[in-house]
Structures are given as structure tokens and as C-alpha cells.
BANU-37252 format. One record per residue (C-alpha): residue in three letters; x, y, z. Coordinates in steps of 0.25 Angstrom, whole numbers, plus 5000, padded with zeros to 4 digits. Layout:
N
ALAXYZ;...
//
This chain:
783
MET511549905242;ASN512749795237;ASN512549845224;SER512549995228;VAL513550085219;GLU514350115234;ASN514549985236;ARG515149945221;PHE515850075222;PHE516350015234;ALA516749895231;ILE517449965216;VAL518250035225;CYS518849915234;GLY519049845222;ALA519949945216;LEU520549935230;LEU520849795229;VAL521349815215;PHE522249925212;VAL522649965227;ALA522849825238;PRO523649785227;LEU524549905225;PHE524449925242;VAL524949755241;LEU526149785231;PHE526849905241;LEU526949805251;PHE527549685243;LEU528549805237;SER529049855253;SER529149705258;GLU529849675247;ARG530749785247;ALA530949775262;ASP531449635260;LYS532349655250;GLU533149775263;ILE532949675274;ARG533849575262;ASP534749665257;HIS535049705271;ILE535249565277;SER536149525262;VAL537049645268;LEU537049585285;LEU537349445277;VAL538549475271;ALA539249565282;ASN538849445292;ALA539249345283;GLN540649405283;ALA540749415298;LEU540449285299;ALA541349215292;LYS542449225302;PRO541649175313;LEU541149075304;TRP542449025300;ASP542849015315;LEU541648945321;ASP541549045328;GLU540049045334;ASP540049165342;SER540449265333;VAL539449205323;THR538249215333;GLN538749355336;ILE538749395322;SER537249305321;ALA536549395330;THR537249515324;VAL536449495310;VAL535149435319;SER535149585324;GLN534949655309;GLY533649695307;ALA532749605300;ILE533649465305;VAL533049375311;LYS533849265312;VAL535249225309;GLU535949085305;VAL537449055304;ARG538148915300;ASP539348885296;GLN539548775285;SER539948645294;GLY538848665302;GLN539548685315;LEU539148815317;ASP537548865317;VAL537148995321;SER535749055323;GLN535249185329;SER533849225327;THR532849315331;ILE531649285327;PRO530349285338;ARG529749155341;SER528349225336;PHE528949245322;ASP528149165310;GLY528649215298;GLN529549195289;LEU531049215286;VAL531949245275;GLN533149175277;VAL534549255270;SER535849185269;ARG537249195265;ALA538349125266;ILE539749155276;ILE540949135269;TYR542549135273;ASN543749195266;THR544849085272;VAL546149085263;ASP545548955256;GLY544449045251;PRO543049085255;LYS542448985263;ASN540748945266;LEU540848955280;GLY539248945282;SER538049035279;ILE537049145288;SER535849165287;VAL534749275291;TYR533249275291;TYR532449375292;PRO530649385293;ALA529949395279;LEU529449515275;GLY527649555275;LEU527049645266;PHE526849745279;SER528349715286;GLY529349765276;LEU528649925275;LYS529250055281;GLN528450145291;GLU528550235276;GLU527750155269;VAL526650105279;VAL526450255279;PHE526150235265;ILE525250115264;SER524450175275;ILE524250325267;PHE524150245254;ILE523150155260;PHE522350275270;ALA522250345253;VAL521550225249;LEU520550235260;THR520250375258;VAL519950355244;PHE519250225244;GLY518250315256;THR518150435248;ALA517850375235;LEU516550285243;ILE516150425249;GLY516250515237;ASN515550385231;ARG514650395239;PHE514250545239;PHE514450585226;VAL513850445217;ILE512950355227;GLN512250465233;PRO511750525222;LEU511450375214;MET510550345227;ARG509650505224;LEU509650435211;THR509150295213;ALA508250355225;ALA507550435213;ILE507450345203;GLU506850235215;ALA505850355217;THR505550355204;ARG505250235202;GLN504450195214;LEU503850345214;GLY503450365200;SER503850515199;ARG505150565193;HIS506250595205;HIS507250675203;VAL508750655210;ASP509450735219;TRP510750765215;GLN511650875211;SER513050865207;ASN513950885193;ASP514450745192;GLU513950615184;MET512950625197;GLY512550745195;ARG512150715181;LEU511450585182;ALA510650655192;ARG510250755184;SER509950665171;PHE508950585182;ASN508150715184;GLU508250765170;MET507650625166;GLN506750595177;THR506350745175;LYS506150715156;LEU505550555160;GLU504350635170;SER504150735156;GLU504050605149;GLU503150545156;LYS502350645158;GLU502450655140;LEU502150515140;LYS500550525150;LEU500150615139;ALA500650515127;HIS499850425133;ARG498750495136;ARG498850545120;ALA499050415114;THR497850365123;ASP496950475115;ILE497750435102;TYR497450275104;ASN495850325106;LEU495750425097;THR496850385085;PRO495850355071;ALA496550225071;MET496150075075;LEU497350075088;PHE497349945098;SER498349895107;LEU498549745111;ASP499049665123;GLU500049565123;GLU498749455123;ASP498349545110;ARG497149605118;ILE496349745114;THR496949835126;ALA496449975117;VAL495849985105;SER495750135100;ASP494250225096;TYR494550205082;TRP494950055083;LEU493550025090;LEU492750125081;ALA493350065068;THR493149915071;GLY491749965080;TYR492149875092;ASN492249955107;ARG493149955116;ALA492649885126;ALA492549755117;VAL493849745112;ILE494849775122;GLY495449635129;ARG495049585116;ASN496049505109;PHE496249575096;ALA496449455087;ASP494849445091;LEU494449535081;VAL495349475070;THR494849375059;SER495249225060;ASN495849235048;THR496949335052;ARG497049315068;ASP498149215067;LYS498849325058;PHE498449425068;VAL499049345080;LYS500149285074;ARG500749425070;ARG500549485083;LEU501349355091;ALA502349365080;GLU502649535079;SER502849645090;GLY502049765082;MET501449685073;THR500749735059;VAL499549625055;THR498549645044;VAL497149565050;LYS495549575046;PHE494949625059;VAL493449615064;CYS492549735066;LEU491549725076;ASP490449725066;GLY491049615060;ARG491749685046;THR493349625044;MET494349725042;ASP495649705037;VAL496749785047;LEU498149815048;ILE498749805065;MET499949865068;GLU500249835081;SER501349925089;GLU501949875102;ALA501649975114;GLY502149885123;ALA502949745126;GLY503249655136;ALA503349525141;HIS501849555145;ASP501449685140;ARG501449675127;LEU500649795118;SER500249845107;LEU499449965098;SER498949925086;VAL498449985074;MET497249935068;THR497149985053;ASP496049925043;VAL496649895029;THR495449845023;GLU495249915009;LEU496849915009;LYS496949755011;ALA495949745001;SER496749844992;GLU498049734994;ASP497449614991;ARG496749694978;ASN498249734976;HIS498749594978;ARG497849544967;GLN498249654959;ALA499549614963;ILE499649454957;THR498549494945;ASP498749494932;HIS498049624929;LEU497649604914;THR497149434915;GLY496749454930;LEU497649334933;LEU498749304944;ASN500249374937;ARG501349314941;GLN501549364955;GLY500149314959;PHE500449194952;GLU501749144959;ALA501049194971;VAL499949074966;LEU500848994961;ASP501348954977;ASN499948944982;LYS499648834972;ILE501048754975;ALA500848764989;ALA499248724986;ALA499548614977;ASP500448544986;ALA499548544996;ALA498548494988;GLY499448384981;GLN499348444969;GLU500248484956;LEU500248604951;ALA500148634936;CYS500748784931;LEU500648814918;PHE501548934911;VAL500548984900;ASP501449094887;LEU500649154876;ASP501249124863;ARG501549254855;PHE500649344865;LYS501849454861;TRP501449454847;ILE500249484852;ASN500449604861;ASP501549654849;ASN500449644838;MET499049644843;GLY499349724856;HIS499349714871;ALA498049744870;ALA497549614864;GLY498349524870;ASP498149574885;MET496649554880;ALA497249414876;LEU497849384888;ILE496449404896;GLU495649334887;LEU496649204888;VAL496749204904;GLU494949204902;ARG495049084894;LEU496049034904;LYS495349034917;THR494248954910;HIS495248824911;LEU495748864926;ALA495148814938;PRO495048894951;SER496348814958;ASP497148874946;GLU497848984944;ALA498249064932;ALA499249214929;ARG499749284919;LEU501149304921;GLY501549414914;GLY501249444899;ASP500649314892;GLU501149214902;PHE500149144912;ALA500349044922;ILE499148934928;LEU499348844940;LEU498548724937;PRO498448624952;ALA498048484947;LYS498348334954;ASP498948334939;ALA499648454936;ALA500248414923;LYS498748374916;ARG498048494922;ALA498948594915;LYS498848494902;VAL497248514901;MET497548674905;CYS498748694894;GLU497448634883;GLN496448744888;ILE497448854887;ALA497848794874;SER496248784872;ILE495948944875;PHE496848984862;GLU496148924854;THR495049024852;PRO495749174849;PHE495649264858;THR495549374846;PRO495249324831;ASP496849384829;MET497549304841;HIS497949184845;LEU498749124857;SER499449024860;ALA500148974875;SER501448904876;VAL501248824892;GLY502148774898;ILE501948684911;ALA502448654926;ILE501848564937;TYR502048574950;PRO502748484957;HIS503148404945;HIS503848514939;ALA504148614948;ALA504648624964;THR504048784967;ALA503148874962;ALA504248954955;GLU504848824948;LEU503348794943;LEU503148924935;GLN504548914930;LYS504448774923;SER503048804917;ASP503548934912;MET504648814905;ALA503848744901;MET503048854892;TYR504348904889;ALA504748774882;LYS503448764876;LYS503648914870;ARG505048834864;ASP504148734858;GLY503248834851;LYS502048864859;ASN500648854862;GLY500748734871;ALA501048694883;GLN502348614890;LEU502448534902;PHE503748574908;ASP504848454910;ASN506348454915;ALA506848484901;MET506548624901;LEU507348644914;ASP508448574904;ARG508148694894;ALA507948794904;ARG509448774908;SER510148744896;ARG509648874893;ALA509948934905;GLU511548864904;ILE511248954891;GLU510949084896;ALA512349054905;ASN513149024893;ILE512649164886;GLU513149234899;ALA514549154900;GLY514649184888;LEU514749324888;VAL515349314901;ASP516549254895;ASN516449284881;TRP515849164874;PHE514949214863;GLU515949204849;ALA515349264835;PHE515349174825;LEU515349184812;GLN514849124798;PRO515249184786;ILE514049224776;VAL514449214762;ASN513949254749;LEU513149134740;ASN513849184727;GLY515249164729;ARG515149124745;GLY516149234749;ILE515949264763;ALA515149394765;GLY514849404778;PHE514849334793;GLU513549314804;ALA513949324817;LEU513249204825;MET513249184841;ARG514149054846;LEU514349044861;ASN515548954864;HIS515748894876;PRO516848874883;GLN516348724887;LYS515148684876;GLY515748784864;LEU514948834855;MET513548834861;PRO511948834850;PRO511748964847;ALA510348974845;GLU510148944862;ILE510849054864;ILE510449154856;SER509149114860;VAL509149094875;ALA510149244873;GLU509049294868;GLU508049274878;THR509049334888;ALA509349454882;LYS510949414883;ILE510849404869;VAL511349554870;ARG512649534876;VAL512749414867;GLY512549494852;ASN513649584856;VAL514549484859;ILE514349434846;MET514249564839;GLU515649594846;LYS516249484841;ALA515849454828;ILE516149624822;ALA517649564829;ASN517549464821;LEU517149534808;ALA518349614810;LYS519249494810;ILE518749444797;SER518749584792;ARG520449564793;ILE520049454782;SER520249484769;GLY518849484760;MET518249494773;GLN518049654776;ASP516749654770;THR515949554775;TYR514749594786;LEU514649524798;ALA513049474803;ILE512649484818;ASN511449434824;PHE510649524832;SER509649474843;PRO508549574845;LEU508849594859;GLN510249654853;PHE509449774847;GLU509849874858;PRO510150014854;ALA511650004859;LEU511749894848;PRO512150014835;ALA513150064844;ARG513849934848;LEU513849874834;ALA514250024827;ALA515450014841;ILE515849854839;VAL515949864823;GLY516850004825;ARG517949934835;HIS518149824825;GLY518049924812;ILE516949824803;ARG516049924795;PRO514549944800;GLU514049864787;ARG514849734789;ILE513849704801;VAL512649654796;VAL511349654810;GLU510649514808;ILE509249534814;THR508149424814;GLU506449454811;ALA506649444829;VAL507149574828;LEU506449634820;MET505049584823;HIS505249644837;ASP504849774829;ASN505749844839;PRO505950004836;GLN507149984842;ILE507549884835;ARG507449934823;MET508050064827;ILE509249984830;VAL509449894817;THR509250054808;GLU510250084816;LEU511049964813;ARG510750004798;ARG511150134800;PHE512450094804;GLY512650014794;CYS512449884798;ARG511549784789;ILE510249724794;ALA510249574790;LEU508849494792;ASP509149364798;ASP508349244795;PHE507449304787;GLY506249214783;THR505849164796;GLY504949284801;TYR503649314801;SER503849484794;SER505249454785;LEU504849534775;SER504249664782;TYR505749664788;LEU506449684776;ASN505649824775;ARG505649874788;PHE507049844794;PRO508249874784;VAL508849724782;ASP510249724773;ILE510149564775;ILE509149454774;LYS509449324780;ILE508649214774;ASP508649104787;GLN509248984785;SER507948894785;PHE507648954771;THR508948924764;ARG508548764772;ALA507448764763;ILE507948814749;ASN508148664747;ASP507248584755;GLY506748464748;ASP505348514751;ASP505148594739;ASP504048664742;VAL504948744755;ARG506048724746;GLN505148814735;LYS504748894747;SER506048924754;ARG506548954741;MET505549064736;LEU505549124751;ILE507249134750;GLU507249194735;GLY506049304738;ILE506749324751;THR508049354741;THR507249454729;LEU506549534740;SER507949554750;HIS508749584738;LYS507649684732;MET507749734746;ASN509249744745;CYS509349654756;THR510549544755;VAL509949424758;ILE510749294765;ALA510549144765;GLU510749084779;GLY511048934785;ILE511548874769;GLU512048744771;THR512148684756;GLU512748714743;GLU511348694738;GLU510648814746;CYS511748894743;ARG511748894730;THR510148904729;LEU510049044740;HIS511149084728;GLN510149074717;MET509249114724;GLY509849244725;LEU510349274742;ASP511649334744;TYR512349274754;GLY512149154764;GLN512749074775;GLY512548944782;TYR513448834784;LEU513948804770;PHE514848924770;HIS515248944783;ARG514848914798;PRO515049014810;GLN516149014816;HIS517049064826;ALA517649184820;THR519149154823;ALA518949044814;LEU518149094802;ILE519249174799;GLU520249094801;GLN519248994789;LEU519049134780;VAL520749174782;GLY520949024777;SER519949044765;GLN520749154762;SER522049094762;ALA521648964753;VAL521249074743;ALA522349144742;ARG523149024741;ALA521948964730;SER522349094721;
//
């Protein structure tokens, strides 16, 4: 009972008395003692004043009897137990005492000087000292205070006793009954109730306990019923149910489990479940069960008749402890589903047309091939194959013909592949081949020769194909799968740029070109953000008189550190990255603004502006954008010439045709640039509304070639183009005129206009305006 609630309550009350009541009682005694001591001191002070005056004359006269008599009178006053009178000279020393021999306490001394007033003034004759016993805490109490303290102590003890009795009756007794009911429930197993009735907290606690006991009794009955039902469900449900203990031994199986597997209950109870799993999936099951509680795992289960089925096991723990792990598991036959997943996986990583791996499957195999090459101490060659002009076949012969060509190509390719090789169709007309070998570069060279031999025989009488192949070797060129594929791709594009139809081994110079291209991309983006692009203008002159008829807008990127950058690479990269649209819009805006400035110069009001457009710029919003710009700057639409190349017209895109027609309807003129360099230039004159023909500068340079045959044919071509164009009401402009001889020859052939370094170089609009203004001023001064 040392830790009982009653003992703790008793300790709490005693502690409260010690902490709060005892200090108050001590403080009261201390204040009473102080008060009594003050009263004694005040009385003695008055007494000393009176007796010091009375002793002055006897002490002056050295009247010892009088001094003794006065001292006896003083020592008999109240609390004074001793008096001492001494004169200043030491001749008289009187002492009176009433202190009993048994007194061993402390005495408090109070002294006062004895002053006698003589004719010569006050004289200090000596002193009188009195002594009284020091007061204790209780010695200063008055009778009424003693009575008050007695009543206070009685009240405290009464409250203390009442609290203990009340706690015993109202707290301890119901708690003991509650404890007895709990113990009886624990020991006997039946639900005992507490016999206690009251309206306080203990009564509510007793009622709650009784209600809880009633509810638990009802739940126990329901639980027993549920257990019986669960057992019935476990044994009768049409699912493969089984239970394992902490050592993975089978403790129970359902009837359906026995039916599906062919085993009988006695043969499997107590048997380790892992023994019924195939050896190649046994470790997977054991590791998963050790690592996870409530595992889900797919393994191969061996039935009694020896057949194997893929089963999905989903486990939920029925109980867990240090030594009592129990589980309920559902085993589902997923053999058909697994087979379907395998088929879907093969389809997901296989190209449906050729049966080769697709990009996803190739990337997965590539990692495995690199690992296998490392393990075998071999190299791995990656060949990136891209068919040349395959888009032309799809566009002109149809996608069905293209698909048949791809299928035939793969069939021919398979005859040259070793069992350790892997081939994949990455998409469209792109293929990749992996060749593991000790000398992968040598093996790749042989394979490239075999690939070239594949294309020697046409795929159809009218279908001739070739391929550009890029080669990268692991680990010489790349350290990872992604890097190997990327560098073989770079090598293939390098071969495309060098003329197609062949193989190219990767080298680090390709990285330099890639970095250069990336730098150009960064410069284009920075130029668009920071306004580095400028619209330079090159005048177009009349060959008869050389007056300026118009200007061609040319894109220039003025880098703040590098200065003007070559435009050809910038245009090429901008078209590949589709940023040419944004660049073209900037150049168009600035060029038309420059034309508006030039129009303020006398004689330049009717000059036109030719703007080059990339195929990507022909968006539905182009006519509206161009109309808004010329309207904002007050330029007539007929002063704008839209220059297009055969690359635009070759798309034969209805949208492009519609946009060109809309620009023509708006009032702009259409110029066909670089005429004569394409495959079917003459047909475009009939199919599109062309106003101006610009003869490519290669023809201009050839009209005075040293080779008579070349010179004669070039002149005949230019004369024919000019005659035909004039008959179709088209103006003809020659590009790239650099010598007076070229200018005279072209003028004699009947060409209308020309442009080139002979007349003007492309320059910034500000410099051109200054030059034009300066030329007019010089003419004015000469006249």
C-alpha cells in the first residue's frame, strides 16, 4: 500500500501544510517576538531617561547609598534583571542583579550616559546600563495570541482529518471496488461490474466502466461468431488462400487452394512454402518475405502433378510480434496474364513494321551490350544508319512503297548479322546496329561494306536507295550508352553534310562542330533577346543608267564582342531550330522601318524593298503581320517584294500557296530567288504568281568563264530565261555582278536589273542613307 492513492493524498496534504501553513505560523511568531521586544525597549528607554537624571546629583556627590537605592528601584522594574552604574573616574561602581543562578540565556544590554549640569556647563559623570533577557519566538506571546494560535492549529487539523476521511469514503472506496472488478474480470474471464451509485465523477466512472464491460461482452460474442464465419469463408471461398507462421511454414490452406494445386491438407500443413516454388524464383520469394511485411510477389509454383503456374501472392499479416508472425495470403494464377504481359512487352520494344527492336528496346539492349562487352573484354561498335532521300520516296511513291522498301532492307540486312549483333529501327528511316568484337572498328568497316552492297540491287526497278552511316566505338569514343548513340548520330550527320552515301567514323572534330553549332544557337537566342540582329540593305540598280530601283534586306547578327557574324551558318541553324520565324519577323520590321527612312530622301519615294522568306515563315498570320507593319510606316504594299526560293515552292503545300496568293492580292510582288538552281524552276512560273525572276550568281560568274563551252551554255541559259520571263511579264534581276564586263554582257542580253559588289555592298541602313544623301549633294553641287 506504499504506492496507494490514499498514501499519496496524505503526502500531498502534509506537503501543503509544510509549504503553506508552517511558514505562516513561523512568521506570526517572529512578528509577535519583534513586537514584544520593541515594547520592552521603549519602556527601558523611558526608564533610563528618568533614572539618569535622578542619578546625576548623587553621582556628582559620590553618594553611593543614593546610587544603590536608585539602582535597586530600577532593577525591580519589569523585565530588567541587572543594573550597573559607573562614574567616569572609576571611584564608584554599583551593580544590582536579580538573575537566578540557573539562567543560561542571552542578555540584552541598554546603556545611557549620566549628564550633570554645572555652572561650567554639562558634565558626563558616567553611565547606567540595564540588562534584560533576550526574547524567544514563544516568549513574546500574549494570552490572546496563544488562544488564537490554538484555534488555528485545531482548525488546520480538523480540515486535514476531514480531507482524509472524505478521500477515503468518496475516492478510495469506489476505486477499490473498481480495482476488484477489474481483477475479477482478468482472473475469472467473466465481465464483472462495479457496485457504486453516485452523481459525482466516481459515479460516472463506475457507470462508464459498467457500460464498457457490457459492450465488450457483446463484442466478444460477435467476435466469436465472426471467427466461426471467417473459418467457414476461409475454407469455402473460391480462392487459393493459405497462412504461414514466422518460419514460413504452412499453417492452413483453403479447400480451393487444395483443389487448384492437387495437394491434400495433411501433406502440406507444416511444410515450408518455399519448397513448393521453383528454384529460380525461390530466392526471390524468400528475400521479399524477409524484407517486406505484407509482401506482393510473383513466383512459379509447382503443383502436385508437376505442372508449373505463375502465381501472384499477396500477403497481409494477421498478427506480428517477436515470435508470432502470422499471415493470410491469397495466391492467384496469373499464368495467362504473365504470358500476355510478355507479349505486350515484346510489342512495346519491337518495331511493328520490321520486327526489329524499336528505340525503347534498343536503349535497353544497349546498356546490356555494354555490360556484356566489359565482362568479355570486348569493344562495341554502334552504327547509326539513315537512308538518303527516303522522304522523297514517301512523298512521290507513297508510304506503302516506302514501308515495303524498309521491310526488304531489313530482310537483306539480317543475312549479314551475327547472333551476337543487335539491330533496331529507331524511327522513320533511321536504324542502329550494335557489333561486339575485339576489334570493333574493323568489324564496323566490314559491316559498312556489306550495308553498301545491300543497296547495289534496286528495291524496285525505279527505287534506288543509299545510306549514310555513322560509327562510334565503345569505350574509345563514349563511356555511356547515351553518349555512344549520340556520337554515332553525330558521325552520321557529318557524313550527310559531306555528301551522303557512305560511312563516317566519329572523331573529336565533330564535337567541335557541335559546340560551334550550339554557340550559334546561343548567339541567335541572345541576339533575339538583346536586339543584336540588323537589317542590312543592298541596292538593286537599273542596268540601263544604274539608278537605284530597290533594296534587298539581308540579315546580319552584330555580336557585341565578335562583330558581324557570317549569315549563312546563322540562317542554317535558325531554320533547323525553327527560330528563323522570330529572326525573320525582326528583320522584316527593321527593314521596312529603314525603307521608310530612305523614302524621305528625294528620288527614293518609289524604290522597293525585297525581303527573303524561309518556308517556316509562311504562317497564316504572315499577311496580316506584314500589312500591319507597312501600314504603320506608311509604305505602299506594291513597294514590298516577297522573295521566295524553290525550297518554299517544292513543299507544294496548300497553305503556302494560299499565303503567297494572299500576299499577292494584298499588293506585294513575288520574286523567285536563285532561279535555275533547282529541279523544276520553269514549272513554278506557271503555277505561282511570280513578278520578278532573280538569276543565281553562279550563272552570272559563268558568262565570262575561261571555258568556251561553259561560257556559251551559261549565256544561252540566261538569254532563254530572260526571254521567257519577259514574255510572262516578269522582271529579271541578275545577282552577284562584280565586274564591268559582267554588267555590259548582262545588259546586252536584255536583263533589267542587277545587284552585286560592282554597284553596292550590303551595309547598315544608317551608312547607306548617309551615302545616298551624300551622292545627291554631290550631284546638286555639280549641277
